[in-house]
C-alpha positions in Angstrom: 28.6 29.5 -21.6 29.2 32.8 -19.9 32.7 33.2 -18.5 31.5 35.4 -15.6 28.2 36.1 -13.7 27.0 37.9 -10.6 25.6 34.6 -9.2 26.1 30.9 -10.1 23.3 28.4 -9.0 24.3 24.8 -9.0 21.3 22.7 -9.5 18.5 23.4 -12.1 15.6 21.7 -10.1 12.6 23.6 -8.7 14.5 25.3 -5.8 17.3 26.6 -7.9 14.9 27.7 -10.6 12.6 29.3 -8.3 15.5 31.4 -6.8 16.5 32.4 -10.3 12.9 33.1 -11.4 12.4 35.5 -8.3 15.8 37.1 -8.6 15.2 37.8 -12.3 11.9 39.3 -11.6 13.4 41.5 -9.0 16.1 42.8 -11.5 19.0 40.4 -11.2 19.3 38.5 -14.6 23.0 38.1 -14.5 22.8 34.4 -13.3 24.2 31.2 -14.6 22.4 28.0 -13.6 24.4 24.7 -13.9 22.3 21.5 -14.3 24.1 18.3 -14.7 21.2 16.6 -16.6 18.2 17.8 -18.3 15.4 20.0 -16.7 13.6 17.6 -14.2 16.6 15.2 -14.3 16.6 15.0 -10.4 14.0 14.9 -7.7 11.9 17.7 -9.2 10.9 15.4 -11.9 10.4 12.4 -10.0 7.9 13.2 -7.3 4.2 12.9 -6.8 3.3 16.6 -7.0 1.7 16.9 -3.6 1.5 20.5 -2.1 0.2 20.5 1.5 0.1 23.2 4.3 -0.3 20.6 7.1 2.8 20.8 9.0 3.8 20.6 12.7 6.1 23.7 12.7 5.0 27.4 12.2 7.8 27.9 9.6 6.7 25.2 7.5 3.1 26.2 7.8 3.8 29.7 6.7 6.1 28.7 3.9 3.6 26.3 2.6 0.7 29.0 2.8 2.9 31.2 0.8 3.7 28.6 -1.7 0.1 27.7 -2.3 -0.7 31.5 -3.0 2.2 31.4 -5.5 1.2 28.1 -7.2 -2.3 29.3 -7.7 -1.1 32.1 -10.0 2.0 30.4 -11.5 0.2 29.2 -14.6 -0.7 32.8 -15.5 2.8 34.0 -14.9 4.6 31.4 -16.7 2.3 30.3 -19.5 2.3 26.6 -18.5 -0.5 24.7 -17.2 0.8 23.3 -13.9 -2.6 21.3 -13.4 -2.8 22.6 -9.7 -5.9 21.0 -8.2 -6.8 21.7 -4.6 -8.6 18.5 -3.6 -7.2 18.6 -0.1 -4.9 16.2 2.0 -6.4 13.6 4.4 -4.0 12.3 7.2 -5.0 9.0 9.0 -3.6 8.2 12.4 -3.7 4.7 13.9 -2.6 5.1 17.6 -3.1 7.4 20.6 0.3 9.1 20.0 -0.2 9.9 16.3 -3.8 11.1 17.1 -2.5 13.6 19.7 0.1 14.7 17.2 -2.7 15.6 14.6 -4.7 17.3 17.3 -1.7 19.6 18.2 -0.9 20.2 14.6 -4.6 21.0 13.8 -4.8 23.6 16.6 -1.4 25.2 15.4 -2.5 25.3 11.8 -5.9 26.9 12.8 -4.2 29.6 14.7 -2.3 30.4 11.5 -5.3 30.7 9.4 -5.6 27.2 7.8 -9.0 25.4 7.4 -7.7 22.2 8.7 -10.1 20.2 10.6 -10.2 16.9 12.6 -12.4 14.1 11.2 -13.7 10.8 12.6 -13.1 7.7 10.7 -16.8 7.7 9.6 -16.4 11.2 8.2 -13.2 10.3 6.4 -15.1 7.2 4.7 -17.7 9.9 3.4 -14.8 11.8 2.0 -13.2 8.9 0.2 -15.5 6.4 -1.3 -14.4 2.8 -0.3 -11.7 3.9 2.2 -11.1 1.2 4.7 -10.6 2.9 8.0 -10.2 -0.3 10.3 -7.7 0.6 13.0 -7.9 4.4 12.2 -8.4 6.5 15.5 -8.4 10.0 14.1 -8.0 12.0 10.8 -7.1 15.5 9.7 -8.3 17.2 6.6 -7.4 20.4 4.8 -9.5 21.1 1.5 -6.9 23.8 0.5 -3.9 21.3 0.0 -3.6 19.8 -3.4 -1.5 18.2 -6.2 0.1 19.5 -9.3 2.1 18.3 -12.2 5.8 18.9 -11.5 7.3 19.1 -14.9 5.4 22.2 -16.2 6.2 24.0 -13.0 10.1 23.5 -13.7 9.7 24.4 -17.3 7.7 27.5 -16.6 10.1 28.8 -14.1 12.9 28.2 -16.6 11.2 29.9 -19.4 10.5 33.1 -17.5 14.0 33.2 -15.9 15.6 32.7 -19.3 13.5 35.6 -20.8 14.9 37.8 -18.2 18.5 37.1 -18.9 19.2 33.9 -16.7 21.4 31.4 -18.6 20.6 27.7 -17.9 23.2 25.3 -18.9 21.9 21.7 -18.9 24.1 18.7 -19.2 26.8 20.6 -17.5 28.6 19.4 -14.4 30.3 21.6 -11.8 33.8 20.0 -11.2 35.3 22.4 -8.9 34.7 25.6 -6.8 37.7 27.7 -6.6 38.0 29.4 -3.3 40.9 31.8 -2.7 41.5 33.5 0.7 38.2 32.3 2.1 36.2 33.7 -0.8 34.7 32.1 -3.9 36.3 33.3 -7.2 35.0 30.9 -9.7 33.0 27.7 -10.6 34.8 25.3 -12.9 32.6 23.0 -15.1 33.1 20.3 -17.7 32.2 23.1 -20.3 34.4 25.9 -19.0 34.8 28.3 -16.0 32.5 31.0 -14.7 34.1 33.8 -12.6 31.7 34.8 -9.7 31.8 35.9 -6.2 28.5 34.1 -5.2 27.5 30.4 -5.7 24.1 28.9 -4.5 24.2 25.1 -3.8 20.7 23.9 -4.8 21.9 20.6 -6.0 19.4 18.4 -4.0 20.7 14.9 -3.4 24.1 16.0 -4.7 24.4 19.1 -2.4 26.8 17.3 -0.2 29.0 16.5 -3.2 28.7 20.1 -4.4 29.7 21.4 -0.9 32.8 19.3 -1.0 33.9 21.1 -4.1 34.5 24.1 -1.6 35.8 22.1 1.2 32.4 22.2 3.2 30.9 19.4 4.8 27.0 19.2 4.9 24.9 16.8 7.0 22.5 16.2 4.2 22.2 12.6 2.9 20.0 11.3 -0.1 17.7 8.4 0.3 15.8 6.6 -2.5 12.1 7.0 -2.5 10.0 5.0 -4.9 6.6 5.7 -6.4 4.1 4.1 -8.8 1.2 4.9 -11.0 -1.9 2.8 -12.0 -4.0 2.5 -15.1 -6.5 5.4 -15.5 -9.8 4.9 -13.4 -12.9 6.8 -13.3 -12.5 9.8 -10.9 -13.6 9.0 -7.4 -10.8 10.4 -5.3 -10.5 14.1 -4.4 -7.9 14.4 -1.5 -4.3 13.0 -1.3 -4.5 10.3 1.4 -1.7 10.0 3.8 -1.3 7.0 6.4 1.0 8.0 9.2 1.4 4.5 10.2 3.8 3.5 7.3 4.0 6.7 5.3 1.8 5.6 2.5 0.4 8.4 0.3 -1.6 8.4 -2.8 -3.9 10.6 -5.0 -5.7 10.5 -8.3 -4.4 12.5 -11.1 -6.5 14.4 -13.5 -6.1 11.7 -16.0 -7.5 9.1 -13.4 -4.3 7.3 -12.5 -3.6 6.4 -8.8 -0.3 7.8 -8.0 1.6 7.2 -4.7 4.5 5.9 -2.7 5.6 5.0 0.9 8.6 5.1 3.2 11.1 2.2 3.7 12.7 2.0 6.9 15.4 -0.3 5.6 16.5 2.1 2.7 20.2 3.3 3.0 21.6 6.6 1.9 22.3 6.6 -1.9 21.4 8.1 -5.1 20.0 4.9 -6.4 17.0 5.5 -8.6 16.4 1.9 -9.7 12.9 0.2 -9.0 12.4 -2.6 -6.7 10.0 -5.6 -6.3 10.0 -5.0 -2.5 8.4 -1.4 -2.9 5.9 -2.8 -5.5 4.8 -5.5 -3.0 4.6 -3.3 0.0 2.8 -0.5 -1.9 0.3 -2.9 -3.4 -0.4 -4.4 -0.1 -0.9 -0.9 1.6 -3.2 0.3 -1.2 -5.2 -2.9 -0.9 -5.5 -2.4 2.9 -6.9 1.2 2.5 -8.8 0.9 -0.8 -9.8 -2.7 -1.4 -11.6 -1.7 -4.6 -8.2 -1.3 -6.2 -7.7 -5.1 -6.2 -7.9 -5.6 -9.9 -6.2 -2.4 -11.0 -3.1 -2.7 -13.1 0.2 -0.9 -12.2 1.6 0.8 -15.3 4.9 1.8 -14.1 7.0 2.6 -11.2 10.2 4.8 -10.7 12.3 6.3 -8.1 13.7 9.7 -6.9 15.2 10.6 -3.7 14.8 12.7 -0.4 17.6 15.1 0.5 17.4 14.7 4.2 19.0 16.4 7.2 19.2 15.3 10.8 16.3 17.5 11.8 14.0 17.4 8.8 14.6 21.0 8.1 16.4 22.7 5.1 19.9 24.3 5.0 19.8 27.9 4.1 22.0 30.9 3.8 25.8 31.6 4.3 28.6 29.1 4.9 31.1 30.0 7.6 34.7 30.1 6.4 33.5 30.4 2.5 32.4 34.0 1.7 29.8 33.9 -1.1 28.8 30.3 -0.7 25.0 29.9 -0.3 23.2 26.8 0.8 19.6 26.1 -0.5 19.2 22.3 0.1 18.2 19.7 2.5 14.4 19.8 2.0 13.8 16.0 2.2 10.9 15.1 -0.1 9.2 18.4 0.4 11.2 20.8 -1.8 8.4 21.1 -4.3 5.9 22.1 -1.7 8.0 24.9 -0.4 10.1 26.1 -3.5 8.0 29.0 -4.4 7.9 30.6 -1.1 11.6 29.8 -0.3 12.8 31.1 -3.6 11.0 34.3 -3.1 12.4 34.7 0.5 16.0 33.8 -0.5 15.8 36.3 -3.4 14.8 39.1 -1.2 17.6 38.2 1.3 20.1 38.0 -1.5 19.3 41.0 -3.4 17.7 43.4 -1.1 19.8 42.2 2.0 16.9 42.1 4.2 17.3 40.5 7.6 15.4 37.0 7.3 14.9 35.0 10.6 14.1 31.9 8.5 17.6 31.9 6.9 19.4 32.6 10.2 17.3 29.6 12.0 18.1 27.1 9.3 21.8 27.9 8.8 24.4 25.3 8.6 25.8 26.2 12.1 22.9 24.8 13.9 24.1 21.3 13.5 27.4 22.0 15.4 25.5 24.2 17.9 22.8 21.7 18.5 20.1 24.2 18.0 17.8 22.1 15.9 14.1 22.3 15.4 12.5 19.1 14.3 9.7 18.8 11.9 7.7 15.8 12.7 5.2 15.5 10.0 7.6 14.2 7.2 5.7 12.1 4.8 4.5 12.5 1.2 
């Protein structure tokens, strides 16, 4: 491992590697990435691959649009087929409050150039064969949302970054961040130390632990999120379906499996990635309620990742007061994969070209102490 670098990124998931990828393409290859496991060890290798532009805030909508544009060309740029398929996202609302939220969101999304439209339950049934819309009041659909296969995204970003000089160290754990006189001077790992003046904390669910190595407290907390996949079926489902009532989401992969998960209000903060019978039971019941035709379908496997959540549902970006050179790139909940291409590009421009970036300023760590929060309400798969 190099003993010095211009920049050290702690976390080799999609966010850390997106930043390394964009920085290297802009000319900064003197980067060391530290990843405690293998590539795709954390949440980046454990998600459902959904990429949507339907959000409730302008920031997220603009980021998602930019990310979709990057994902559309990423396979050609990296040489990895990421299986990006734009079959759309279909949101279901079951009460007047949720329906009003969808109406507001669609109006905002349309004003920013998205093709989202409201659908009646009958129109949703025509879009998804066999969908049971009992109790559904209103739906929202964007045909340009989609799903991809997460692993080749990570591998592709890593391949290009490495070819441009970035050093990626897997199975390497950061054990200390040496801060002297309020400035970072080096990162200590279990495989040696790297002298540097800038460190990016892109450690996802471990971001709070990494921050404490530099004496910094983050509000982020990791929460387990479980997911399952069925046996392959004949293709019948184009969009990702999301039920706002309980957080259920599911799609059909290009191999034919039904893949999805749902929220659990009883889940406590942890980095637990075990699987539970409670999830299997709840998810099965939810799938049967929405698609009765799945009654005889076998579940092949289930697994778990985590959401790196903040109090307002928005990420933590940019500088850290009191520790010069300590950059935050975390707190994306379960939506880091959706936004990583755009965020990596924006953060790279901000770091390398020192351009003023309102997004970085708006989502700085200090907002939690000042109370200037901006809540994202459409947090689901």
